[in-house]
VMD Tcl script that builds the backbone (N, CA, C; Angstrom):
set m [mol new atoms 255]
animate dup $m
set s [atomselect $m all]
$s set {name element resname resid chain x y z} {
  {N N MET 1 A 0.892 -1.161 0.100}
  {CA C MET 1 A 0.073 -0.224 -0.124}
  {C C MET 1 A 0.940 1.289 0.159}
  {N N PRO 2 A 0.857 1.988 -0.875}
  {CA C PRO 2 A 1.833 3.298 -1.247}
  {C C PRO 2 A 1.300 4.239 -0.066}
  {N N PHE 3 A 2.032 5.019 0.640}
  {CA C PHE 3 A 1.430 5.917 1.364}
  {C C PHE 3 A 1.347 7.210 0.762}
  {N N PRO 4 A 0.279 8.306 1.031}
  {CA C PRO 4 A 0.243 9.287 0.285}
  {C C PRO 4 A 1.197 10.501 1.014}
  {N N SER 5 A 1.693 11.538 0.295}
  {CA C SER 5 A 2.324 12.481 0.423}
  {C C SER 5 A 1.711 13.092 1.681}
  {N N PRO 6 A 2.539 13.891 2.519}
  {CA C PRO 6 A 1.893 14.752 3.755}
  {C C PRO 6 A 1.190 15.727 3.039}
  {N N ARG 7 A -0.073 16.239 3.666}
  {CA C ARG 7 A -0.857 17.145 3.107}
  {C C ARG 7 A -0.697 18.681 3.777}
  {N N SER 8 A 0.190 18.440 5.029}
  {CA C SER 8 A 0.644 19.654 6.008}
  {C C SER 8 A 1.915 19.982 6.419}
  {N N GLN 9 A 2.262 21.028 6.691}
  {CA C GLN 9 A 3.601 21.101 7.229}
  {C C GLN 9 A 3.700 21.242 8.638}
  {N N ASP 10 A 2.318 21.166 9.344}
  {CA C ASP 10 A 2.192 21.251 10.756}
  {C C ASP 10 A 2.672 19.830 11.193}
  {N N LEU 11 A 3.449 20.240 12.376}
  {CA C LEU 11 A 4.066 18.405 12.627}
  {C C LEU 11 A 2.600 17.695 13.206}
  {N N GLN 12 A 1.953 18.460 13.945}
  {CA C GLN 12 A 0.927 17.660 14.801}
  {C C GLN 12 A 0.254 17.102 13.587}
  {N N GLN 13 A -0.315 17.911 12.689}
  {CA C GLN 13 A -1.105 17.639 11.805}
  {C C GLN 13 A -0.681 16.440 10.763}
  {N N ARG 14 A 0.529 16.542 10.558}
  {CA C ARG 14 A 1.226 15.336 9.865}
  {C C ARG 14 A 1.187 14.230 10.458}
  {N N PHE 15 A 1.427 14.159 11.945}
  {CA C PHE 15 A 1.284 13.106 12.778}
  {C C PHE 15 A 0.219 12.529 12.590}
  {N N GLU 16 A -0.926 13.023 12.957}
  {CA C GLU 16 A -2.220 12.520 12.655}
  {C C GLU 16 A -2.519 11.827 11.449}
  {N N GLU 17 A -2.139 12.853 10.209}
  {CA C GLU 17 A -2.371 12.097 8.833}
  {C C GLU 17 A -1.916 10.847 8.646}
  {N N LEU 18 A -0.522 10.991 9.177}
  {CA C LEU 18 A 0.297 9.511 8.827}
  {C C LEU 18 A -0.145 8.318 9.896}
  {N N LYS 19 A -1.043 8.808 11.081}
  {CA C LYS 19 A -1.246 7.631 12.040}
  {C C LYS 19 A -2.413 7.239 11.501}
  {N N ALA 20 A -3.425 8.097 10.771}
  {CA C ALA 20 A -4.690 7.268 10.222}
  {C C ALA 20 A -4.252 6.619 8.888}
  {N N VAL 21 A -3.075 6.624 8.024}
  {CA C VAL 21 A -2.853 5.977 7.023}
  {C C VAL 21 A -2.066 4.674 7.726}
  {N N ALA 22 A -1.585 4.961 8.533}
  {CA C ALA 22 A -0.562 3.911 9.029}
  {C C ALA 22 A -1.772 2.544 9.536}
  {N N ARG 23 A -2.607 3.261 10.224}
  {CA C ARG 23 A -3.801 2.232 10.914}
  {C C ARG 23 A -4.609 1.750 9.600}
  {N N ASP 24 A -4.903 2.375 8.580}
  {CA C ASP 24 A -5.242 1.732 7.538}
  {C C ASP 24 A -4.462 0.440 6.956}
  {N N ALA 25 A -3.274 0.864 6.747}
  {CA C ALA 25 A -2.317 -0.417 6.464}
  {C C ALA 25 A -2.051 -1.254 7.195}
  {N N LEU 26 A -2.238 -1.042 8.660}
  {CA C LEU 26 A -2.180 -2.246 9.755}
  {C C LEU 26 A -3.432 -2.757 9.416}
  {N N GLU 27 A -4.396 -2.219 9.337}
  {CA C GLU 27 A -6.001 -3.098 9.228}
  {C C GLU 27 A -5.795 -4.047 8.024}
  {N N GLU 28 A -5.215 -3.957 6.863}
  {CA C GLU 28 A -4.930 -4.554 5.743}
  {C C GLU 28 A -4.190 -5.678 6.142}
  {N N VAL 29 A -2.865 -5.246 6.686}
  {CA C VAL 29 A -2.098 -6.534 7.036}
  {C C VAL 29 A -2.929 -7.655 8.409}
  {N N ILE 30 A -3.619 -6.955 9.185}
  {CA C ILE 30 A -4.196 -7.742 10.293}
  {C C ILE 30 A -5.240 -8.714 9.227}
  {N N ALA 31 A -6.061 -8.086 8.359}
  {CA C ALA 31 A -7.179 -9.069 7.710}
  {C C ALA 31 A -6.472 -9.780 6.657}
  {N N SER 32 A -5.462 -9.710 6.352}
  {CA C SER 32 A -4.720 -10.642 5.566}
  {C C SER 32 A -4.069 -11.769 6.169}
  {N N ALA 33 A -3.596 -11.410 7.362}
  {CA C ALA 33 A -2.969 -12.592 8.253}
  {C C ALA 33 A -4.190 -13.347 9.004}
  {N N ASN 34 A -5.045 -12.709 9.270}
  {CA C ASN 34 A -6.487 -13.353 9.922}
  {C C ASN 34 A -7.007 -14.372 8.865}
  {N N GLU 35 A -7.207 -13.960 7.486}
  {CA C GLU 35 A -7.493 -14.933 6.673}
  {C C GLU 35 A -6.597 -16.194 6.450}
  {N N ALA 36 A -5.316 -16.088 6.717}
  {CA C ALA 36 A -4.332 -16.947 6.687}
  {C C ALA 36 A -4.248 -17.861 7.864}
  {N N GLY 37 A -5.061 -17.447 8.963}
  {CA C GLY 37 A -5.241 -18.355 10.105}
  {C C GLY 37 A -4.660 -17.685 11.376}
  {N N TRP 38 A -4.139 -16.386 11.435}
  {CA C TRP 38 A -3.268 -15.836 12.449}
  {C C TRP 38 A -4.356 -15.285 13.177}
  {N N GLY 39 A -4.241 -15.482 14.616}
  {CA C GLY 39 A -5.337 -14.557 15.615}
  {C C GLY 39 A -4.974 -12.947 15.453}
  {N N THR 40 A -5.753 -12.027 15.763}
  {CA C THR 40 A -5.527 -10.847 15.921}
  {C C THR 40 A -4.677 -10.420 16.821}
  {N N ARG 41 A -4.795 -11.100 18.247}
  {CA C ARG 41 A -3.917 -10.795 19.263}
  {C C ARG 41 A -2.494 -11.127 18.795}
  {N N GLU 42 A -2.417 -12.280 18.600}
  {CA C GLU 42 A -0.630 -12.562 18.034}
  {C C GLU 42 A -0.201 -11.757 17.065}
  {N N ILE 43 A -1.181 -11.394 16.032}
  {CA C ILE 43 A -0.431 -10.365 14.995}
  {C C ILE 43 A -0.081 -8.994 15.546}
  {N N LEU 44 A -0.978 -8.287 16.462}
  {CA C LEU 44 A -0.841 -7.243 16.977}
  {C C LEU 44 A 0.600 -7.310 17.808}
  {N N VAL 45 A 0.776 -8.287 18.654}
  {CA C VAL 45 A 1.723 -8.452 19.219}
  {C C VAL 45 A 3.100 -8.541 18.638}
  {N N ALA 46 A 3.147 -9.386 17.634}
  {CA C ALA 46 A 4.121 -9.764 16.185}
  {C C ALA 46 A 4.457 -8.295 15.877}
  {N N LEU 47 A 3.585 -7.521 15.376}
  {CA C LEU 47 A 3.675 -6.108 14.790}
  {C C LEU 47 A 4.549 -4.974 15.553}
  {N N VAL 48 A 3.641 -4.946 17.162}
  {CA C VAL 48 A 4.621 -4.381 17.889}
  {C C VAL 48 A 6.212 -4.615 18.097}
  {N N ALA 49 A 6.120 -6.135 18.204}
  {CA C ALA 49 A 7.344 -6.379 18.577}
  {C C ALA 49 A 8.756 -5.931 17.072}
  {N N ALA 50 A 8.120 -6.018 15.965}
  {CA C ALA 50 A 8.448 -5.843 14.846}
  {C C ALA 50 A 8.910 -4.402 14.699}
  {N N ALA 51 A 8.032 -3.541 15.075}
  {CA C ALA 51 A 8.340 -2.038 15.302}
  {C C ALA 51 A 9.246 -1.583 16.286}
  {N N HIS 52 A 9.065 -2.146 17.211}
  {CA C HIS 52 A 10.484 -2.134 18.459}
  {C C HIS 52 A 11.801 -2.512 17.689}
  {N N SER 53 A 11.680 -3.349 16.966}
  {CA C SER 53 A 13.280 -3.825 16.558}
  {C C SER 53 A 13.476 -3.325 15.412}
  {N N LEU 54 A 12.398 -2.594 14.629}
  {CA C LEU 54 A 12.594 -1.426 13.486}
  {C C LEU 54 A 13.464 -0.255 14.233}
  {N N GLU 55 A 12.659 0.324 15.380}
  {CA C GLU 55 A 12.787 1.350 15.999}
  {C C GLU 55 A 14.459 1.398 16.606}
  {N N ASP 56 A 14.807 0.345 17.085}
  {CA C ASP 56 A 16.375 -0.122 17.702}
  {C C ASP 56 A 17.120 -0.173 16.588}
  {N N ALA 57 A 17.030 -0.562 15.331}
  {CA C ALA 57 A 17.866 -0.631 14.305}
  {C C ALA 57 A 17.930 1.093 13.698}
  {N N ASN 58 A 16.639 1.813 13.482}
  {CA C ASN 58 A 17.165 3.020 13.513}
  {C C ASN 58 A 17.577 3.792 14.286}
  {N N SER 59 A 17.643 3.405 15.741}
  {CA C SER 59 A 18.657 4.250 16.528}
  {C C SER 59 A 19.959 3.791 16.510}
  {N N ALA 60 A 20.108 2.797 16.030}
  {CA C ALA 60 A 21.644 1.984 15.876}
  {C C ALA 60 A 22.531 2.747 14.681}
  {N N ASP 61 A 21.490 2.799 13.566}
  {CA C ASP 61 A 21.946 3.328 12.306}
  {C C ASP 61 A 20.640 3.856 11.648}
  {N N PRO 62 A 20.688 5.470 11.977}
  {CA C PRO 62 A 19.668 6.175 11.402}
  {C C PRO 62 A 19.480 6.274 9.855}
  {N N ASP 63 A 20.542 6.034 9.056}
  {CA C ASP 63 A 20.769 6.364 7.769}
  {C C ASP 63 A 21.473 5.578 6.974}
  {N N PRO 64 A 21.303 4.092 7.045}
  {CA C PRO 64 A 22.047 3.013 6.326}
  {C C PRO 64 A 22.418 3.084 5.242}
  {N N ALA 65 A 21.689 4.288 4.312}
  {CA C ALA 65 A 22.226 4.501 2.897}
  {C C ALA 65 A 23.461 5.071 2.950}
  {N N ASP 66 A 23.798 5.623 4.002}
  {CA C ASP 66 A 25.201 6.414 3.990}
  {C C ASP 66 A 26.287 5.364 4.366}
  {N N ASP 67 A 25.739 3.941 4.521}
  {CA C ASP 67 A 26.907 3.152 5.069}
  {C C ASP 67 A 27.626 2.836 3.596}
  {N N PRO 68 A 29.049 2.645 3.576}
  {CA C PRO 68 A 29.660 2.123 2.721}
  {C C PRO 68 A 29.082 0.731 1.872}
  {N N THR 69 A 29.620 0.662 0.552}
  {CA C THR 69 A 28.589 -0.379 -0.067}
  {C C THR 69 A 29.839 -1.283 -0.077}
  {N N GLY 70 A 29.167 -2.683 -0.293}
  {CA C GLY 70 A 29.998 -3.808 -0.629}
  {C C GLY 70 A 30.899 -4.396 0.755}
  {N N GLY 71 A 32.251 -3.948 0.967}
  {CA C GLY 71 A 32.651 -4.724 2.094}
  {C C GLY 71 A 33.654 -5.759 1.554}
  {N N ASP 72 A 34.188 -6.373 2.707}
  {CA C ASP 72 A 35.405 -7.470 2.357}
  {C C ASP 72 A 34.596 -8.711 2.824}
  {N N ALA 73 A 34.097 -9.542 1.937}
  {CA C ALA 73 A 33.383 -10.862 2.273}
  {C C ALA 73 A 34.204 -11.839 3.181}
  {N N VAL 74 A 35.458 -11.976 2.850}
  {CA C VAL 74 A 36.418 -12.871 3.502}
  {C C VAL 74 A 36.633 -12.339 4.690}
  {N N ARG 75 A 37.299 -11.018 5.007}
  {CA C ARG 75 A 37.480 -10.606 6.068}
  {C C ARG 75 A 36.054 -10.585 7.161}
  {N N GLU 76 A 34.905 -10.249 6.483}
  {CA C GLU 76 A 33.641 -10.511 7.348}
  {C C GLU 76 A 33.464 -11.661 7.878}
  {N N GLN 77 A 33.934 -12.743 7.120}
  {CA C GLN 77 A 33.783 -14.077 7.884}
  {C C GLN 77 A 34.718 -14.815 8.549}
  {N N ILE 78 A 35.922 -14.233 9.072}
  {CA C ILE 78 A 36.822 -14.423 9.610}
  {C C ILE 78 A 36.580 -14.672 10.904}
  {N N GLY 79 A 36.810 -15.601 11.778}
  {CA C GLY 79 A 36.340 -16.128 12.930}
  {C C GLY 79 A 34.804 -16.341 12.906}
  {N N HIS 80 A 34.173 -16.781 11.911}
  {CA C HIS 80 A 32.623 -17.217 11.835}
  {C C HIS 80 A 32.403 -18.429 11.631}
  {N N GLY 81 A 33.702 -19.456 11.433}
  {CA C GLY 81 A 33.579 -20.493 10.858}
  {C C GLY 81 A 33.712 -20.934 9.572}
  {N N GLU 82 A 33.810 -20.184 8.732}
  {CA C GLU 82 A 33.498 -20.163 7.274}
  {C C GLU 82 A 34.647 -20.352 6.592}
  {N N GLN 83 A 34.761 -21.569 5.348}
  {CA C GLN 83 A 35.932 -21.711 5.141}
  {C C GLN 83 A 35.801 -21.247 3.162}
  {N N PHE 84 A 37.004 -20.995 2.957}
  {CA C PHE 84 A 37.052 -20.494 1.703}
  {C C PHE 84 A 37.983 -21.325 0.965}
  {N N ASP 85 A 38.025 -21.196 -0.383}
  {CA C ASP 85 A 38.873 -21.951 -1.301}
  {C C ASP 85 A 39.865 -21.443 -1.673}
}
mol reanalyze $m
mol bondsrecalc $m
mol representation Tube
mol addrep $m
């Protein structure tokens, strides 16, 4: 579900707009998960846990797009039990 662009520059109004759109998106996710056999309560608990995980990741690295690309795969695997030819 694509999110619409904000209609206001006022921070409180932007938050209210986003909250309404996010609720609609979550209702769609919950309905889809219900159809697949998941219970609403377990879906909500999982969504909250996932949101906290994303919040933690964002706190640790607020802009991952700025991280260097690539990396040295061999060096990153040293000490992790990986074997290379």
